[in-house]
C-alpha positions as CSV (number, residue, x, y, z in Angstrom):
1,M,-23.6,8.7,-6.7
2,S,-25.4,6.5,-4.4
3,E,-23.8,5.2,-1.1
4,Q,-24.6,1.5,-2.3
5,T,-22.3,1.8,-5.4
6,A,-19.6,3.9,-3.9
7,R,-19.5,1.1,-1.4
8,Q,-19.6,-1.7,-3.6
9,Q,-16.4,-3.7,-2.1
10,L,-13.7,-5.3,-4.4
11,T,-12.4,-8.0,-2.2
12,P,-14.0,-10.2,0.4
13,S,-12.2,-8.6,3.5
14,G,-13.8,-5.4,2.2
15,M,-11.4,-3.4,0.9
16,G,-11.9,-1.2,-2.0
17,S,-14.8,1.1,-3.5
18,L,-16.1,1.0,-7.1
19,L,-17.2,4.7,-7.7
20,A,-20.0,6.0,-10.2
21,C,-18.6,8.4,-12.6
22,D,-20.7,11.1,-13.8
23,P,-19.2,13.1,-16.9
24,Q,-20.2,16.2,-15.8
25,D,-17.8,16.2,-12.8
26,S,-15.0,18.0,-12.7
27,V,-11.6,16.9,-12.2
28,E,-12.0,18.3,-8.9
29,D,-14.7,16.7,-7.8
30,L,-13.6,13.3,-9.3
31,A,-10.1,13.7,-6.9
32,L,-12.2,14.4,-4.2
33,S,-14.5,11.3,-4.3
34,A,-11.7,9.0,-5.4
35,R,-9.2,10.3,-2.5
36,R,-12.2,10.0,0.2
37,A,-13.0,6.5,-0.7
38,A,-9.4,5.1,-1.2
39,L,-8.3,6.5,2.2
40,E,-11.3,4.7,4.1
41,T,-11.5,1.7,1.6
42,G,-7.8,1.1,0.6
43,C,-8.6,1.8,-3.2
44,A,-11.1,3.4,-5.5
45,L,-12.2,2.2,-8.9
46,M,-13.8,4.8,-11.6
47,R,-14.6,3.6,-15.1
48,G,-15.3,5.8,-18.3
49,V,-13.0,8.8,-17.1
50,R,-11.8,11.1,-19.8
51,L,-8.1,12.7,-19.1
52,D,-5.3,13.7,-21.3
53,E,-1.8,14.3,-19.7
54,D,-3.1,18.1,-18.6
55,G,-6.1,16.4,-16.9
56,F,-4.4,13.5,-15.2
57,R,-1.6,16.3,-13.8
58,L,-4.5,18.3,-12.5
59,L,-6.3,15.3,-11.1
60,V,-3.5,14.4,-9.5
61,R,-2.2,18.0,-8.0
62,S,-6.1,18.1,-6.8
63,L,-5.5,14.9,-4.8
64,G,-2.7,16.1,-2.5
65,D,1.2,17.6,-2.8
66,T,3.3,14.9,-5.1
67,V,6.2,13.3,-3.5
68,D,9.9,14.0,-3.4
69,H,10.8,12.5,-6.7
70,K,13.7,10.4,-6.6
71,F,13.3,8.2,-9.4
72,G,14.9,8.0,-12.6
73,E,12.1,8.3,-15.0
74,G,9.0,10.5,-15.2
75,Q,7.9,12.8,-12.7
76,A,5.7,12.3,-9.2
77,D,2.5,14.0,-11.1
78,L,3.0,11.9,-14.3
79,L,5.1,8.8,-15.2
80,K,4.1,6.7,-18.4
81,L,4.1,3.1,-17.3
82,N,4.3,2.4,-21.2
83,A,5.2,-1.5,-21.3
84,S,8.5,-0.6,-23.0
85,R,10.3,-3.1,-24.9
86,D,13.9,-2.0,-23.9
87,K,15.2,-4.8,-22.5
88,D,16.7,-3.2,-19.3
89,K,13.4,-1.6,-18.0
90,V,11.5,-3.6,-15.3
91,V,9.2,-0.8,-13.9
92,T,8.1,0.8,-16.9
93,G,8.8,-2.8,-18.9
94,R,6.7,-5.5,-19.8
95,G,7.6,-8.3,-17.3
96,A,5.8,-9.0,-13.9
97,L,6.1,-7.1,-10.8
98,P,5.6,-8.5,-7.4
99,L,4.0,-7.2,-4.7
100,H,5.5,-4.0,-3.2
101,T,4.9,-0.7,-1.5
102,D,5.6,2.5,-3.5
103,G,8.6,4.5,-2.1
104,L,9.7,1.7,0.0
105,L,13.3,1.3,-2.0
106,V,14.0,5.1,-2.0
107,G,13.1,5.7,1.4
108,E,10.4,8.0,0.4
109,R,6.7,8.2,1.8
110,V,4.1,7.8,-0.8
111,D,0.4,7.9,0.6
112,L,-1.7,7.6,-2.8
113,I,-0.8,5.6,-6.0
114,I,-2.8,7.0,-9.0
115,L,-3.4,5.0,-12.3
116,Y,-4.9,5.7,-15.4
117,A,-5.2,3.7,-18.3
118,A,-4.5,5.8,-21.3
119,E,-4.0,2.8,-24.0
120,F,-5.0,-0.8,-22.9
121,S,-5.3,-4.0,-25.1
122,D,-4.0,-7.1,-24.1
123,V,-5.0,-10.9,-23.6
124,P,-7.1,-11.9,-20.1
125,G,-4.6,-12.4,-17.6
126,S,-1.9,-10.0,-19.0
127,G,-0.9,-6.3,-17.9
128,E,-3.4,-6.4,-14.9
129,T,-2.9,-4.4,-11.8
130,Y,-3.3,-6.5,-8.1
131,V,-3.9,-4.7,-5.2
132,S,-3.7,-6.5,-1.8
133,D,-5.7,-5.7,1.6
134,Q,-2.1,-5.8,3.4
135,L,-4.1,-4.4,6.9
136,T,-6.4,-7.2,7.2
137,A,-4.0,-9.9,5.8
138,G,-1.3,-8.5,8.7
139,E,-4.1,-9.2,11.1
140,E,-5.0,-12.8,9.9
141,M,-1.5,-13.9,9.0
142,P,-0.3,-17.2,10.0
143,A,2.0,-17.2,12.8
144,H,4.9,-18.5,11.4
145,L,4.8,-15.7,8.5
146,R,4.5,-13.4,11.3
147,R,7.1,-14.1,13.5
148,V,9.8,-14.0,10.5
149,L,9.0,-10.4,9.6
150,D,8.8,-9.6,13.8
151,E,12.1,-11.5,14.3
152,H,14.4,-10.9,11.0
153,E,15.4,-7.9,9.0
154,I,14.7,-8.0,5.2
155,E,17.7,-6.9,2.7
156,Y,17.2,-5.7,-0.7
157,L,19.6,-5.3,-3.6
158,V,18.3,-3.2,-6.2
159,T,19.3,-4.1,-9.6
160,E,17.2,-1.7,-11.8
161,R,19.7,1.1,-11.2
162,G,18.5,3.0,-14.1
163,Y,15.2,3.4,-12.3
164,F,16.4,3.6,-8.7
165,P,20.0,5.8,-9.5
166,T,19.9,7.4,-5.6
167,V,20.0,3.6,-3.3
168,P,23.1,1.8,-2.1
169,E,24.6,-0.5,-4.6
170,D,24.8,-3.3,-2.1
171,W,22.5,-5.2,-0.1
172,Y,20.5,-2.6,2.6
173,T,18.2,-3.3,5.5
174,I,14.9,-1.7,5.2
175,P,12.0,-1.8,8.0
176,T,9.4,-4.5,7.9
177,T,6.8,-2.3,9.1
178,R,5.8,1.5,8.8
179,D,3.6,4.1,10.7
180,H,3.1,7.9,9.3
181,G,0.5,8.2,11.8
182,R,-2.6,7.0,10.2
183,V,-2.1,3.1,10.0
184,K,0.6,0.9,10.9
185,S,1.1,-1.2,8.0
186,L,3.9,-3.8,6.3
187,N,6.6,-2.2,4.6
188,L,8.0,-4.7,2.1
189,A,8.3,-6.0,-1.6
190,T,8.1,-9.7,-2.3
191,A,10.5,-11.7,-4.6
192,F,10.5,-12.1,-8.4
193,A,9.9,-15.5,-10.1
194,P,13.0,-17.3,-9.9
195,D,13.1,-17.1,-13.8
196,A,12.5,-13.8,-14.2
197,E,15.0,-11.7,-16.0
198,P,15.6,-8.9,-15.7
199,R,14.5,-7.9,-12.3
200,S,14.3,-4.6,-10.3
201,W,15.3,-5.9,-7.1
202,D,16.4,-9.0,-5.3
203,V,15.2,-9.2,-1.6
204,R,16.0,-12.0,1.2
205,V,15.8,-12.5,5.1
206,K,18.8,-11.4,6.6
207,G,20.9,-14.4,8.2
208,M,18.8,-17.2,6.5
209,E,19.7,-19.8,4.6
210,R,18.7,-18.8,1.1
211,S,16.1,-21.8,0.2
212,A,14.7,-20.9,3.4
213,S,14.3,-17.3,2.7
214,D,13.2,-17.8,-1.1
215,A,10.7,-20.3,0.7
216,F,9.2,-17.7,2.8
217,F,8.7,-15.3,-0.1
218,T,7.0,-17.6,-2.3
219,E,4.4,-18.5,0.9
220,L,4.2,-15.3,2.1
221,D,3.5,-13.9,-1.3
222,T,0.9,-16.2,-1.9
223,F,-0.9,-15.3,1.5
224,L,-1.1,-12.1,0.5
225,R,-2.4,-12.9,-3.1
226,G,-5.2,-14.8,-1.7
227,D,-8.7,-14.7,-2.9
228,R,-9.6,-13.1,0.6
229,Y,-7.3,-10.1,0.5
230,A,-6.5,-9.5,-3.5
231,Y,-8.2,-7.6,-6.2
232,T,-7.0,-8.1,-9.7
233,H,-7.8,-5.5,-11.8
234,R,-8.5,-5.9,-16.1
235,W,-7.9,-2.7,-17.3
236,Q,-10.2,-0.8,-20.0
237,V,-8.9,2.8,-21.2
238,G,-10.8,5.1,-19.0
239,D,-10.4,3.4,-16.2
240,L,-9.1,5.3,-12.7
241,L,-7.8,3.5,-9.8
242,V,-6.4,5.2,-6.6
243,I,-4.9,3.4,-4.3
244,D,-3.6,4.1,-0.7
245,N,-0.2,3.2,-0.5
246,Q,-0.1,2.9,3.2
247,R,-3.2,0.5,3.6
248,T,-2.2,-2.0,0.8
249,L,0.5,-3.6,-1.2
250,H,-0.1,-3.9,-5.1
251,G,1.9,-5.7,-8.0
252,R,1.1,-6.5,-12.0
253,T,1.1,-9.4,-13.8
254,A,3.3,-9.8,-17.1
255,I,2.2,-7.7,-20.6
256,S,2.1,-9.9,-23.5
257,D,3.9,-9.5,-26.6
258,G,1.4,-8.1,-28.5
259,G,-0.5,-6.1,-25.4
260,I,-0.4,-2.7,-25.3
261,R,-0.3,-1.3,-21.9
262,V,-0.1,2.7,-21.2
263,L,-1.1,3.9,-17.6
264,F,-0.7,7.2,-16.5
265,R,0.9,7.2,-12.7
266,G,1.2,9.8,-10.1
267,Q,2.6,9.7,-6.4
268,L,1.3,12.0,-3.6
269,T,2.3,12.5,0.1
270,L,-0.3,13.5,2.3
271,S,-0.1,16.4,5.0
272,G,0.2,15.6,8.6
273,P,-0.8,11.9,9.8
274,A,-4.4,11.9,8.5
275,A,-6.2,11.7,5.6
């Protein structure tokens, strides 16, 4: 892999690396390259990777320690995001997911997110994953948005109880920043569209009029998903995307009625504060 290929950026802000994939590389070698690039640049993309479920689990466990799993579906080394048609499914369903950080609602530290496209066929714009360079966006954020995050508390109400069975049943507050010793970053999820049903969570600025709170999250989401900071990935079978959950936020566009989308997902916690 050439240094030039390894450092092809995915956003104008400098986030992301597009990595060459050598079919002769072992799963452990792929894991090492992807981990290094994701931790240096926020996310790493490889295309043409061949993995079955056992191979994916091996890759995930080669990257680090799996998180202490607190979700209602799957495991930390393999959850199938299978575009379920069950009307009660959101995270593993077909609707859009707003920008968020994994582990936020359950209070769990997640350092790396691993996504692999096992099956994918959808129209352009559907079923895509977007990743926001929240570190640069946070540094360049307009003062009026930053002021809300610095001076107010953010509250969440989890409505997808089947996926998040261990969280409080009423509104609860989560700090807007986090620092595990590597980077200090935003710790939040933005809002679902007003007409989205079902939704996995609701979010509001504590003590703020609801209309003002909704307007804040709309503007914040638009800023974080701007062309300078956000990379939108259209999947192909064999794509491997490793995301640094401390440096980025991510989300998903809705999946079309005829779309097929099966992603394997893993979540890792790195030992100590550094990579």
